[in-house]
N, C-alpha and C positions, 0 to 999 in steps of 0.2 A: 504494500500500500504506500503510495506516495502523496505528499502534500503539494497541492497546486494552488498558487495565489494569483487571483485575477481580480483586483479591486475594481468594482464598478464605479462609474461616475456618480457622485452623490452631492447634491446641492439642497438637501432636504430642509435645512434651517432657513436658508434664503427663500426657498419655495414656500415654507410656512409663513414667513413674513408677508409675502405677496398675497397668499391666500387670505390671511387675516385682514390685510388692507382692503382687498376687494370686498370681502364679506361685510366689514364694518361700514365702509363708505356706502355700499348698496343699502344696507338696512337703516343707517342713520338718515339717509336722504328720503326714505319713505315717510319719515315723521318730521320733516322740516329742518333737520340739522344739516343744512347745506354749507359747503365750504369748510368743513372740519378737516384739518390736516391730521394724517396718521404718521407718527414718528416712532422710530425704534432706537433712538439715542437714549443714553442714560439721562434721567431727569435731574441734572445738576443745576446749581445756581446759575452758572454761566450759560447753560443751554436755555433755561427758562427765561433769562433776561433778554433773550433775542426773539421771543415769540411775538408775533404781530396779530394773531387771530386765534380762535378756538382750536385747540390741539388735543389729540389723544396720544399719550405715550404708552407704547407697549415695549417695555424693556425686558429682554431675555436675560435673566439673572441666575438661572439654575438649570443644570443638565445632570440627570442621573438615570440609572436603570430602574424601570418599573418592576421591582422584584416580585410583586404579587402576580404579575402577568408573565413572568419569565418562562420560557419554554425550556424543557430539559432534553428534548430529542430533536434531531434535525430531520432533513429529508433525504430521500434516496432515489436515484434514477439510474438508468443504464447508459453507458457510453464507452466507446472503444473496446467493446467486448466484455466489460466488467461493470460492477456497481460503482456509482459515484455518490459518496456521502457528503452532505453539506451540513455544517453546524447550524443550530437554530438561529433565527433572527434575533437581533438585540431589540428588546422593547425599551425604547427611550422615552423618558418623560422630560419635556421642555417646559419650563415655567416662566411666565411673563408677569411682571408687575404692571398693572394698568392704572393710569391716572388721567384725570381730565383737567385741562388748563384753559382758563378764560379770564377776562378782566374782572368779572363779578363772581363772587362765591356762589350765588344762586344759580348762575348759568353753569358753573362747574358741576354742581350737584345734579342739575337736570341732565347734563350730558353723561355723568357717571351712572345715574339711574338707568338711562336708556341703554348704556353699554352693558350693565349687569343683566337687564332684561334680554338683550340680544344673545349674550353668551349663554345664559341659562336655557334659552329656547333651543339652542343647537347642542345636543349631546354628542354629535359628530360633526366634523367639518363637512359641508356639502361638497359633492364631487365637482360641481360646476365652478368652484373657486380655486380648485387645485391644479397645479401643474401636472402634465401627463405623467412624468416620472414619479411624482409624489402620489398620484392617484393609483398607480400600479402597485405601490407598496402596501396597499390595504387601507382599512378603516383607520381614521385618526379620531380618537376619542377625546372629549373635553371634560375637564373637572374645574369647576368655578369656586373661588372663595376659600381656598385652603392655602394659607401662607406657609412657606418653607422655613421661615426664621422670624425673629422678632423684627417688627418694622422699624423700630428705632435704630437697630443695628444696620438695617438696610439703608436708611437715609443717611446715616453717618458715613457708610461706605461709598455711596455715590456722590456725596458732597452736596446734598440738596436740602430744601426746606421740607419739614414733615407735612405730608398731605394724605388725605384718605385715599386708599387704593384698594384694588381687588386683584387677587391672583388668578391667573388662568394657566392650568397645566394641560398640555397636549401630549397624548401618548401615541407614538408611531413606531413602526417597525423599520429597522435598518438591516438590510440583507448582508450576509457575509460574502466576502470575496474569496474565501478559502474553500477548498474541496479536497476530500481524501479519495484518491482514485486507486481502486484495486485492479491489478492486472487481469487479463483474460483468464478464465478458469481453465486449468489444464485438464483436458479430457483424455489424452493418450500419453502413456509413459512406456518407454522401451526398457526392457530388462534382458540382459544377456545371461544365459544359464549354461554352465558347463556340466555335462552328464558325468556322473561318477564312473560309470562303466563304459566300455567301448574303446576300441583301439585308437580311433581317430581323435577322440576327445574334441569333437566339433562343438562350437558354440551354438546354442539354440536361442533364437530370438523369441521372447515372449512379451506380450504387451498388456498393459493395464489401461483400459479405456472405459469411458462412461458416457452418460447422456441424460436426457430428461424425457419425461412423459407429461404432456399437458393437453388440454382440450382446445377446441377451436378458437377460444378467446384468450388463450395463453394462460389459463389458470392451471397450476400444477395439480397433478393427479397423484395423491399419496397412496401408499400401500398397494400399488399395482404389482402384479407378478410379471417379471421380465425374465425371459429364457433365451438361450441359444440352443435350439433343439438338437442340432447335429453334434455338438460337443457335450451336451448334457448339463451345461452350466445354467444356474438360475439364481436370481436374487429378487429383491423388491425395492420399490421406490421409497424415499424418505418423505418427510413432511413437505419438502419443496419439489417433489417429483423427480429427484435425482437418483441415479443408480450407477453402480460401478462393477465391472468384471475384472478379475485378476488372472494373470497367467494365460492369456489368450494367444494362440499361434497366429502368425500373419496369414492373410488371405481374405477370401470373401465369405462372410458369415450371414446367416439369417437370424434376425432378432425379432422376438415375438413378445408383445405386452398384452396383458389381460387384466381388466379391472375386477373388483370384487363382485360387481353385478353382471359380469360375463361379456362386456364389450372387449373387442380385440382389435389390434393393429399389428401389422408385420412390416418389416423393412429389410433390405439387403444392404449390408455395410461392408466396406473394404477396410481392413486393418493392416497397416496404418493408413491414415489419410482422411477419414471422415468421422464426424461426430454423429452420435445416434440420438437425434431429437425426434421423438415419436409423437404424432398428434392423433388423439383418439376422441371420438365424438362424446360430448357430455350427455347425461341422461335427458336433459331438455332437448338437445338437438336430435337425439334418437327418437324421442316421443313425437317431435314435430314431423320427422321423416315418416314415421309410421302413420301419422294422421293424414299426411298428404297422399300416401300410397292407398289409404282406405277410401279416399274420395272417389266417387264415380267419374269416369272420363267422359267428357262431352263428345258427342258425335256430330259430325258435319251434316 
């Protein structure tokens, strides 16, 4: 198994900013809050002293893993002849401190009230305000009104005046760029055997080979009986439909598989040189075939 790193392009935090800007401007305008600016700067004294109109500050001040939503298992797919395992997505929680700024305190309170109502209404960010890459990452949940730290410490850190604020936490998935790639499964193995008796002491080639038994939609068939009738060898499939034969002489062999309910499939395999992947009809497929055969044929 080898580790492959292919880090994807990720601009999720900047995309979050733009999604929030689009959502808030759209919803604020519906209730007459026209011309409100959306800023992502730290609400410091220097910044607030330059404001010329009503402004909403969304300052991203905390990033952490959403541990209660953390996944413990990754995904698996097939590629290059073997399974590819990817680590689970990182569930990231991004927290914004949201404040309203205007010349009059009453106007700030009106604006902050409307902001709280908007954010409380959307338990998920709507897809139509999200960038395509961000939308593909999955649902972005919202949690309103839960501060990460004491607000007095927050305002001291950013160098601003204390103001009423509300926290907005957004939970999103960050995909991993790592993958664990397992090499192709070895189906055939060559073994050289030297007989104890015999003048020539010639080397005899014997092979270990295997295969799978699955149905027409690639579901493994466990506990199927698999035999090589001419040599008298037999075995059974495991839970993943796999089987293995040891000490097989080279040449052309017939392989027969039979399920517990009597369905059979046979194939002719050359050893070495071919894998034995046997496809056998599922009970559903056999039932459908029998139903079709029992229907009367229409006459012209």
